[in-house]
GUMAR-980678 format. One record per residue (C-alpha): residue number from 0; residue in three letters; x, y, z. Coordinates in nm, 4 decimals. Layout:
<vogus>
NUM|ALA|X|Y|Z
...
</vogus>
This chain:
<vogus>
0|MET|1.6460|-1.6795|2.0709
1|SER|1.8399|-1.4028|1.9006
2|GLU|1.5286|-1.2327|1.7692
3|THR|1.4257|-1.1424|2.1245
4|LYS|1.7061|-0.8831|2.1150
5|ARG|1.5048|-0.7197|1.8389
6|SER|1.6387|-0.6921|1.4878
7|SER|1.7132|-0.3469|1.3534
8|PHE|1.7831|-0.1625|1.0334
9|THR|2.1492|-0.0731|0.9911
10|GLY|2.0697|0.2949|0.9354
11|SER|1.8205|0.5539|0.8210
12|ILE|1.8617|0.4747|0.4484
13|GLY|1.7743|0.1102|0.5000
14|PHE|1.4721|0.2015|0.7114
15|ILE|1.3499|0.4704|0.4706
16|LEU|1.3775|0.2461|0.1642
17|ALA|1.2107|-0.0484|0.3421
18|ALA|0.9290|0.1679|0.4822
19|ALA|0.8882|0.3485|0.1507
20|GLY|0.8822|0.0093|-0.0200
21|SER|0.5976|-0.0906|0.2068
22|ALA|0.4094|0.2306|0.1313
23|VAL|0.4784|0.2216|-0.2435
24|GLY|0.2635|-0.0587|-0.3742
25|LEU|-0.0381|-0.1338|-0.5879
26|GLY|-0.2177|0.1593|-0.4238
27|ASN|0.0258|0.4011|-0.5887
28|LEU|0.0494|0.2419|-0.9328
29|TRP|-0.3081|0.1321|-0.9786
30|ARG|-0.5550|0.2887|-0.7383
31|PHE|-0.4119|0.6417|-0.7301
32|PRO|-0.4263|0.7045|-1.1091
33|TYR|-0.7812|0.5704|-1.1257
34|LEU|-0.8990|0.7942|-0.8405
35|ALA|-0.7192|1.0973|-0.9840
36|ALA|-0.8911|1.0436|-1.3186
37|GLN|-1.2300|0.9935|-1.1545
38|TYR|-1.2167|1.2868|-0.9145
39|GLY|-1.1057|1.5681|-1.1414
40|GLY|-0.7365|1.5118|-1.2061
41|GLY|-0.5478|1.8184|-1.0890
42|ILE|-0.7845|1.9038|-0.8042
43|PHE|-0.7582|1.5473|-0.6637
44|LEU|-0.3796|1.5659|-0.6911
45|LEU|-0.3711|1.8967|-0.5033
46|VAL|-0.6009|1.7714|-0.2273
47|TYR|-0.4030|1.4490|-0.1920
48|ILE|-0.0689|1.6289|-0.1577
49|ILE|-0.2125|1.8635|0.1083
50|LEU|-0.3546|1.5706|0.3017
51|ALA|-0.0352|1.3672|0.2690
52|VAL|0.1798|1.6383|0.4338
53|THR|-0.0722|1.6909|0.7162
54|PHE|-0.3022|1.3986|0.7846
55|GLY|-0.0661|1.1314|0.6455
56|PHE|0.2359|1.2769|0.8223
57|ALA|0.0534|1.2770|1.1573
58|LEU|-0.0592|0.9138|1.1407
59|MET|0.2723|0.7823|1.0084
60|THR|0.4661|0.9742|1.2741
61|THR|0.2392|0.8290|1.5422
62|GLU|0.2804|0.4702|1.4301
63|ILE|0.6582|0.4773|1.3788
64|ALA|0.7017|0.6542|1.7157
65|ILE|0.4867|0.3909|1.8919
66|GLY|0.6965|0.1139|1.7377
67|ARG|1.0313|0.2687|1.8307
68|LYS|0.9196|0.3753|2.1778
69|THR|0.7942|0.0293|2.2741
70|GLY|1.0329|-0.1829|2.0676
71|LYS|0.7516|-0.4324|2.0240
72|SER|0.5367|-0.5821|1.7511
73|VAL|0.1943|-0.4324|1.6973
74|VAL|-0.0027|-0.6303|1.9607
75|GLN|0.2479|-0.5850|2.2409
76|ALA|0.3102|-0.2220|2.1484
77|TYR|-0.0438|-0.1168|2.2297
78|GLN|-0.0382|-0.3264|2.5490
79|VAL|0.2796|-0.1512|2.6660
80|LEU|0.1216|0.1918|2.6032
81|ASP|-0.2057|0.1085|2.7821
82|LYS|-0.3304|-0.2352|2.8770
83|ARG|-0.6887|-0.1216|2.8196
84|PHE|-0.5997|-0.0746|2.4508
85|GLY|-0.4372|-0.4148|2.4134
86|PHE|-0.7380|-0.5235|2.2037
87|LEU|-0.6486|-0.2587|1.9476
88|GLY|-0.3211|-0.4328|1.8764
89|TYR|-0.5094|-0.7490|1.7896
90|ILE|-0.7418|-0.5602|1.5520
91|ALA|-0.4383|-0.3985|1.3864
92|ALA|-0.2709|-0.7398|1.3570
93|ILE|-0.5772|-0.8862|1.1874
94|VAL|-0.5539|-0.6301|0.9038
95|PRO|-0.2294|-0.7629|0.7440
96|ILE|-0.3481|-1.1205|0.8079
97|ILE|-0.6528|-1.0444|0.5905
98|ILE|-0.4687|-0.8323|0.3319
99|PHE|-0.1534|-1.0433|0.2794
100|PRO|-0.3196|-1.3415|0.1059
101|TYR|-0.5346|-1.1462|-0.1428
102|TYR|-0.2583|-0.8932|-0.2060
103|SER|-0.0304|-1.1833|-0.2981
104|VAL|-0.3005|-1.3145|-0.5327
105|ILE|-0.2817|-0.9830|-0.7232
106|GLY|0.0995|-1.0047|-0.7044
107|GLY|0.0647|-1.3426|-0.8740
108|TRP|-0.1348|-1.1825|-1.1543
109|VAL|0.1441|-0.9275|-1.2041
110|THR|0.4032|-1.2070|-1.2114
111|LYS|0.1984|-1.3910|-1.4727
112|TYR|0.2014|-1.0832|-1.6984
113|ILE|0.5796|-1.0537|-1.6675
114|GLY|0.6013|-1.4156|-1.7830
115|ALA|0.3606|-1.3453|-2.0701
116|TYR|0.5606|-1.0448|-2.1932
117|VAL|0.8915|-1.2335|-2.1631
118|SER|0.7544|-1.5370|-2.3510
119|GLY|0.6081|-1.3184|-2.6223
120|ALA|0.2419|-1.4165|-2.5716
121|ALA|0.0623|-1.2846|-2.8763
122|ASP|-0.2794|-1.2350|-2.7177
123|ILE|-0.1732|-1.0430|-2.4047
124|ALA|-0.3621|-0.7337|-2.5247
125|GLY|-0.6703|-0.9339|-2.6198
126|ASP|-1.0089|-0.8835|-2.4583
127|THR|-1.0131|-1.2280|-2.2988
128|PHE|-0.6493|-1.2811|-2.1945
129|PHE|-0.7030|-1.1737|-1.8337
130|THR|-1.0444|-1.3348|-1.7894
131|ASP|-0.9216|-1.6624|-1.9424
132|PHE|-0.6293|-1.6595|-1.7002
133|ILE|-0.8239|-1.5928|-1.3792
134|SER|-1.0930|-1.8399|-1.4896
135|SER|-0.8450|-2.1240|-1.5038
136|PRO|-0.8846|-2.3699|-1.2142
137|ALA|-0.5119|-2.4039|-1.1462
138|GLU|-0.2969|-2.1370|-1.3180
139|PRO|-0.3899|-1.8438|-1.0865
140|LEU|-0.2966|-2.0604|-0.7864
141|VAL|0.0409|-2.1434|-0.9370
142|TRP|0.1354|-1.7782|-0.9928
143|PHE|-0.0059|-1.6846|-0.6522
144|GLY|0.2140|-1.9524|-0.4942
145|ILE|0.5225|-1.8277|-0.6812
146|PHE|0.4718|-1.4692|-0.5640
147|LEU|0.4029|-1.5843|-0.2084
148|MET|0.7181|-1.7976|-0.2079
149|LEU|0.9353|-1.5102|-0.3314
150|THR|0.7981|-1.2917|-0.0497
151|ALA|0.8594|-1.5607|0.2106
152|VAL|1.2214|-1.6116|0.1012
153|VAL|1.3032|-1.2435|0.1592
154|VAL|1.1308|-1.2349|0.5011
155|PHE|1.3027|-1.5639|0.5974
156|PHE|1.6419|-1.3881|0.5868
157|GLY|1.5283|-1.1263|0.8360
158|VAL|1.5373|-0.7477|0.8646
159|GLU|1.8979|-0.6648|0.7751
160|LYS|1.9866|-0.9469|0.5325
161|GLY|1.6463|-0.9752|0.3705
162|ILE|1.4086|-0.6810|0.3922
163|GLU|1.6697|-0.4042|0.4036
164|LYS|1.8829|-0.5502|0.1191
165|VAL|1.5815|-0.5959|-0.1080
166|GLY|1.4630|-0.2405|-0.0357
167|LYS|1.8029|-0.0940|-0.1181
168|ILE|1.8057|-0.2729|-0.4543
169|MET|1.4424|-0.2609|-0.5654
170|MET|1.3423|0.0908|-0.4695
171|PRO|1.6158|0.2768|-0.6673
172|VAL|1.5475|0.0507|-0.9679
173|LEU|1.1745|0.1217|-0.9316
174|ILE|1.2412|0.4970|-0.9435
175|VAL|1.4525|0.4673|-1.2562
176|MET|1.1873|0.2545|-1.4297
177|ILE|0.8928|0.4792|-1.3462
178|LEU|1.0857|0.7896|-1.4573
179|GLY|1.1869|0.6144|-1.7788
180|ILE|0.8313|0.5068|-1.8694
181|THR|0.6912|0.8486|-1.7748
182|ILE|0.9366|1.0306|-2.0013
183|TYR|0.8633|0.7890|-2.2839
184|VAL|0.4851|0.8258|-2.2475
185|LEU|0.5064|1.2062|-2.2499
186|THR|0.6888|1.1962|-2.5833
187|LEU|0.3896|1.0265|-2.7485
188|GLU|0.1333|1.2204|-2.9492
189|ASN|-0.1948|1.3453|-2.8004
190|THR|-0.0816|1.3259|-2.4360
191|MET|-0.1150|1.6990|-2.3624
192|SER|-0.4882|1.6858|-2.2882
193|GLY|-0.4328|1.4134|-2.0269
194|LEU|-0.1341|1.5996|-1.8893
195|ARG|-0.3330|1.9214|-1.8469
196|TYR|-0.6221|1.7301|-1.6864
197|TYR|-0.3861|1.5683|-1.4353
198|LEU|-0.1697|1.8712|-1.3457
199|ILE|-0.4020|2.1744|-1.3615
200|PRO|-0.6577|2.1907|-1.0747
201|ASP|-1.0172|2.2545|-1.1826
202|PHE|-1.1802|2.3836|-0.8657
203|SER|-1.5276|2.3345|-1.0166
204|LYS|-1.4663|1.9615|-0.9793
205|PHE|-1.3951|1.9876|-0.6060
206|SER|-1.6405|1.8165|-0.3700
207|PRO|-1.6459|1.6479|-0.0283
208|LYS|-1.6130|1.3169|-0.2118
209|THR|-1.2775|1.4389|-0.3487
210|VAL|-1.1464|1.4863|0.0049
211|LEU|-1.2876|1.1558|0.1332
212|ALA|-1.1503|0.9639|-0.1661
213|ALA|-0.8063|1.1216|-0.1154
214|LEU|-0.8130|1.0419|0.2577
215|GLY|-0.9113|0.6828|0.1867
216|GLN|-0.6235|0.6575|-0.0613
217|LEU|-0.3801|0.7706|0.2081
218|PHE|-0.4585|0.4631|0.4183
219|TYR|-0.4264|0.2365|0.1187
220|SER|-0.1094|0.3969|-0.0111
221|MET|0.0930|0.4799|0.2996
222|SER|0.0555|0.1456|0.4848
223|LEU|-0.1263|0.3122|0.7747
224|ALA|-0.3391|0.1432|1.0415
225|MET|-0.2229|-0.2095|0.9656
226|GLY|0.0661|-0.2482|1.2065
227|ILE|0.3365|-0.2214|0.9426
228|MET|0.4803|0.1159|1.0460
229|ILE|0.4667|0.0151|1.4127
230|THR|0.6600|-0.3029|1.3292
231|TYR|0.9175|-0.1230|1.1164
232|GLY|0.9398|0.1517|1.3788
233|SER|1.0318|-0.1119|1.6370
234|TYR|1.3396|-0.1900|1.4241
235|LEU|1.4450|0.1771|1.4069
236|LYS|1.7477|0.2729|1.6148
237|LYS|1.7090|0.5497|1.8725
238|SER|2.0009|0.7410|1.7219
239|ILE|1.8130|0.7999|1.3931
240|ASP|1.6086|1.1187|1.3391
241|LEU|1.2491|0.9892|1.3230
242|ASN|1.1015|1.3133|1.1899
243|LYS|1.3413|1.3254|0.8954
244|CYS|1.2642|0.9623|0.8151
245|VAL|0.8890|1.0315|0.8064
246|ASN|0.9395|1.3343|0.5817
247|GLN|1.1508|1.1314|0.3379
248|ILE|0.9063|0.8389|0.3308
249|GLU|0.6250|1.0861|0.2603
250|ILE|0.8172|1.2423|-0.0280
251|PHE|0.9045|0.8989|-0.1659
252|ASP|0.5483|0.7616|-0.1456
253|THR|0.3734|1.0743|-0.2736
254|GLY|0.6333|1.1184|-0.5479
255|ILE|0.5812|0.7653|-0.6792
256|ALA|0.2020|0.8135|-0.6761
257|PHE|0.2467|1.1441|-0.8619
258|PHE|0.4625|0.9842|-1.1321
259|ALA|0.2264|0.6880|-1.1586
260|GLY|-0.0502|0.9290|-1.2484
261|LEU|0.1833|1.1162|-1.4820
262|MET|0.2663|0.7849|-1.6488
263|ILE|-0.0817|0.6353|-1.6779
264|ILE|-0.3369|0.9169|-1.7169
265|PRO|-0.1788|1.0859|-2.0253
266|ALA|-0.1241|0.7422|-2.1822
267|VAL|-0.4859|0.6367|-2.1324
268|ALA|-0.6109|0.9803|-2.2390
269|SER|-0.4006|0.9625|-2.5550
270|PHE|-0.5417|0.6312|-2.6740
271|SER|-0.8893|0.6031|-2.5218
272|GLY|-0.9696|0.9232|-2.3296
273|VAL|-0.9728|0.9701|-1.9534
274|GLU|-1.3109|0.7996|-1.9425
275|GLY|-1.1208|0.4812|-2.0373
276|MET|-0.9845|0.4586|-1.6816
277|ASN|-1.1313|0.1415|-1.5337
278|LYS|-1.1739|0.0772|-1.1653
279|GLY|-0.9973|-0.2231|-1.0200
280|PRO|-0.8083|-0.4948|-1.2101
281|GLY|-0.9473|-0.3793|-1.5432
282|LEU|-0.7137|-0.0773|-1.5589
283|MET|-0.3891|-0.2657|-1.5038
284|PHE|-0.4617|-0.6003|-1.6632
285|ILE|-0.6919|-0.5114|-1.9565
286|THR|-0.6754|-0.1403|-2.0456
287|LEU|-0.3001|-0.0818|-2.0086
288|PRO|-0.1877|-0.3888|-2.2101
289|LYS|-0.4126|-0.2688|-2.4936
290|ILE|-0.2530|0.0768|-2.4767
291|PHE|0.1005|-0.0682|-2.4654
292|ALA|0.0161|-0.2717|-2.7780
293|GLN|-0.0578|0.0537|-2.9643
294|MET|0.2693|0.2206|-2.8624
295|PRO|0.5986|0.2001|-3.0482
296|ALA|0.8123|-0.0588|-2.8640
297|GLY|0.4986|-0.1346|-2.6656
298|ARG|0.6038|-0.4864|-2.5662
299|ILE|0.9223|-0.3563|-2.4035
300|VAL|0.7286|-0.0801|-2.2285
301|GLY|0.4718|-0.3334|-2.1077
302|LEU|0.7424|-0.5634|-1.9695
303|VAL|0.9192|-0.2784|-1.7899
304|PHE|0.5863|-0.1568|-1.6509
305|PHE|0.4924|-0.4932|-1.5026
306|VAL|0.8415|-0.5442|-1.3599
307|LEU|0.7980|-0.2005|-1.1977
308|VAL|0.4594|-0.3038|-1.0568
309|PHE|0.6089|-0.6341|-0.9358
310|PHE|0.8813|-0.4516|-0.7418
311|ALA|0.6190|-0.2258|-0.5838
312|ALA|0.3926|-0.5175|-0.5028
313|ILE|0.6555|-0.7431|-0.3495
314|THR|0.8081|-0.4733|-0.1266
315|SER|0.4587|-0.4154|0.0132
316|SER|0.3839|-0.7884|0.0520
317|ILE|0.7187|-0.8264|0.2347
318|SER|0.6114|-0.5638|0.4876
319|LEU|0.2729|-0.7314|0.5328
320|MET|0.4317|-1.0698|0.5955
321|GLU|0.6981|-0.9236|0.8255
322|THR|0.4273|-0.7643|1.0405
323|ILE|0.2602|-1.1035|1.0810
324|ILE|0.5936|-1.2776|1.1434
325|SER|0.6961|-1.0209|1.4053
326|PHE|0.3665|-1.0683|1.5873
327|ALA|0.3963|-1.4477|1.5754
328|MET|0.7543|-1.4457|1.7032
329|ASP|0.6721|-1.2101|1.9928
330|LYS|0.3426|-1.3773|2.0839
331|PHE|0.4328|-1.7458|2.0489
332|ASN|0.8118|-1.7274|2.0996
333|VAL|0.8865|-1.9149|1.7767
334|SER|1.1879|-1.8774|1.5514
335|ARG|1.1735|-1.6784|1.2300
336|PRO|1.2119|-1.9859|1.0023
337|LYS|0.9240|-2.1707|1.1705
338|ALA|0.7059|-1.8595|1.1658
339|CYS|0.7774|-1.8092|0.7932
340|ILE|0.6777|-2.1642|0.7037
341|VAL|0.3543|-2.1555|0.9037
342|VAL|0.2534|-1.8100|0.7781
343|PHE|0.3297|-1.9128|0.4179
344|LEU|0.1045|-2.2189|0.4432
345|ILE|-0.1797|-2.0324|0.6155
346|ALA|-0.1593|-1.7423|0.3695
347|PHE|-0.1753|-1.9799|0.0742
348|LEU|-0.4861|-2.1512|0.2133
349|MET|-0.6479|-1.8153|0.2937
350|GLY|-0.5662|-1.6859|-0.0546
351|ILE|-0.7337|-1.9703|-0.2448
352|PRO|-1.0857|-1.8134|-0.2299
353|SER|-0.9502|-1.4772|-0.3553
354|SER|-0.7567|-1.6530|-0.6320
355|LEU|-1.0525|-1.8536|-0.7551
356|GLY|-1.3262|-1.6044|-0.6623
357|ASN|-1.3033|-1.4205|-0.9933
358|GLY|-1.3009|-1.7467|-1.1861
359|ILE|-1.4465|-2.0858|-1.1066
360|TRP|-1.5870|-1.9646|-0.7725
361|SER|-1.7281|-1.6402|-0.9142
362|ASP|-2.0841|-1.7495|-0.8368
363|ILE|-2.0032|-1.7357|-0.4626
364|THR|-2.0372|-1.3861|-0.3155
365|LEU|-2.0333|-1.2193|0.0261
366|LEU|-2.2543|-0.9110|0.0600
367|GLY|-2.2690|-0.9143|-0.3203
368|MET|-1.8883|-0.9072|-0.3527
369|ASP|-1.6394|-1.1658|-0.4753
370|PHE|-1.3963|-1.2950|-0.2119
371|LEU|-1.1093|-1.0591|-0.3000
372|THR|-1.3320|-0.7501|-0.3031
373|PHE|-1.4955|-0.8585|0.0255
374|PHE|-1.1617|-0.9056|0.2051
375|ASP|-1.0455|-0.5695|0.0683
376|PHE|-1.3655|-0.4059|0.1919
377|ILE|-1.3405|-0.5508|0.5438
378|SER|-0.9719|-0.4604|0.5855
379|ASN|-0.9468|-0.1233|0.4082
380|SER|-1.2960|0.0201|0.4560
381|ILE|-1.3766|-0.0994|0.8094
382|LEU|-1.0821|-0.2256|1.0166
383|MET|-0.8186|0.0266|0.9107
384|PRO|-1.0285|0.3377|0.9896
385|ILE|-1.1257|0.1822|1.3241
386|VAL|-0.7583|0.1219|1.4133
387|ALA|-0.6602|0.4729|1.3063
388|PHE|-0.9479|0.6373|1.4956
389|LEU|-0.8794|0.4500|1.8211
390|THR|-0.5060|0.5185|1.7900
391|CYS|-0.5837|0.8907|1.7692
392|ILE|-0.8055|0.8634|2.0785
393|LEU|-0.5340|0.6727|2.2673
394|ILE|-0.2530|0.9150|2.1860
395|GLY|-0.4530|1.2363|2.1784
396|TRP|-0.6859|1.1884|2.4757
397|VAL|-0.6184|0.8774|2.6887
398|LEU|-0.2421|0.9265|2.7116
399|ASP|-0.0877|1.2488|2.5869
400|THR|0.0580|1.3597|2.2566
401|LYS|0.3901|1.3927|2.4450
402|THR|0.4028|1.0117|2.4206
403|VAL|0.4800|1.0607|2.0513
404|THR|0.6350|1.4082|2.0414
405|ASP|0.8956|1.3216|2.3075
406|GLU|0.9919|1.0119|2.1086
407|VAL|1.0282|1.2175|1.7904
408|LYS|1.2446|1.4724|1.9768
409|TYR|1.4547|1.2003|2.1414
410|ASN|1.8296|1.2697|2.1456
411|GLY|1.7755|1.6377|2.0664
412|CYS|1.6055|1.5910|1.7303
413|LYS|1.3743|1.8655|1.6047
414|PHE|1.0017|1.8285|1.5379
415|GLY|0.9145|2.1233|1.3153
416|ARG|0.5456|2.0419|1.2744
417|GLU|0.4810|1.9553|1.6387
418|LYS|0.1936|2.2041|1.6923
419|ILE|0.0228|2.0948|1.3731
420|TYR|0.0697|1.7327|1.4753
421|VAL|-0.1041|1.7831|1.8122
422|VAL|-0.4038|1.9571|1.6509
423|LEU|-0.4354|1.6910|1.3839
424|ILE|-0.4181|1.3914|1.6186
425|LYS|-0.6541|1.5356|1.8794
426|TYR|-0.9163|1.7083|1.6723
427|ILE|-0.8984|1.6859|1.2937
428|ALA|-0.7871|1.3281|1.2241
429|PRO|-1.0561|1.1549|1.4372
430|VAL|-1.3381|1.3441|1.2637
431|CYS|-1.1926|1.2809|0.9168
432|ILE|-1.1456|0.9113|0.9917
433|ILE|-1.5074|0.8694|1.0965
434|ALA|-1.6109|1.0376|0.7736
435|ILE|-1.3911|0.7974|0.5752
436|LEU|-1.5426|0.5002|0.7570
437|VAL|-1.9012|0.6051|0.6924
438|PHE|-1.8340|0.6994|0.3294
439|ALA|-1.6436|0.3781|0.2523
440|VAL|-1.9046|0.1516|0.4135
441|LEU|-2.1930|0.3227|0.2334
442|GLU|-2.0056|0.2975|-0.0957
443|GLY|-1.9106|-0.0666|-0.0381
444|LEU|-2.2707|-0.1610|0.0420
445|GLY|-2.3939|0.0232|-0.2664
446|VAL|-2.5897|0.2869|-0.0732
447|ILE|-2.3980|0.5611|-0.2511
448|THR|-2.2184|0.5464|-0.5846
449|VAL|-1.9004|0.7192|-0.6955
</vogus>
């Protein structure tokens, strides 16, 4: 089977755009602006940027280096490093298996809104448009299936002809669209208060919760601790400078999150005040369409916005599916086409509860959460911190940080932040990750409120 030779990206640009496409997703365009608004605007932004270039850089470097060093999918990669940590690969592989179906459900919602804007739906900004849609017994499943199929088609064509080509097209277009909408929003009246709130740090609003929220966002935003960067790293050629790639992915991901906040927070502040920032689906699917409806050329802006979100969502769903496909091909020695068909069918079945859980199955809850929220809680709040913590222990204490640093410096490449990396992986990151885990679990169970 040709795939046993291991597919690869043609060069650093293809890898960077594909990995950045994975990192740039709904977390950047939806979750980041909400958290920035909730945790003090400018101070949250400052804390996030500091953490991204330290904590985020360390974890991303580790995962990409593990992937390239072993040349294996996530399960086998940990087994190659240390057989005693083989179980960790399975935990990491479970994360995208849980996330992919419900993430595609949300991707289906985004696709539905594109269709609504294109068709000229008159009630798209109405109070009940979104709730009527997700309460339908069949329509959410149809749009979920469409988004899932589009993802599967790209993954079917493989790394070079599918994932890399899509990344090279969608990511530059995404940048142009987000810059265009941001510039347009900032020309509107009454945006200065939101702009000041977002850009100027108010240190009186700083708290430990600010740091923990920003750390949690890093996992969500940068595709960490879910096997994606290990999988993509396994496709990275040895001749490419790994450290430069990580730096560029960081800049790409953090830059998109920054502009998402610059696009959304001033717009919301202009029309409804920063307190109008909803948590969860309400921001994207209820609040923003209402704001677009009040703007000049709002329907065009709304359409461009949801196409932008679609591009971000599908590049992330592609990386989730590819991680599962890579694991299935390595573990069960099946071809890519067969793996794609099986994963598509399983993901659709697994996604049905999340698709219907906010509608006709809304009376069914797990730990007081609807299905989508529950799956998000298990994957993002519990499994991902566990994977990240144990990865730090493996590299920092069981093996040696040279396992990663030597891979980064392979072929004479420089690793400018090597000393910082070692301190972060051995000492700082494990403590912070445990704090994230405790905070997220207590919040998810309602013990603490934010």
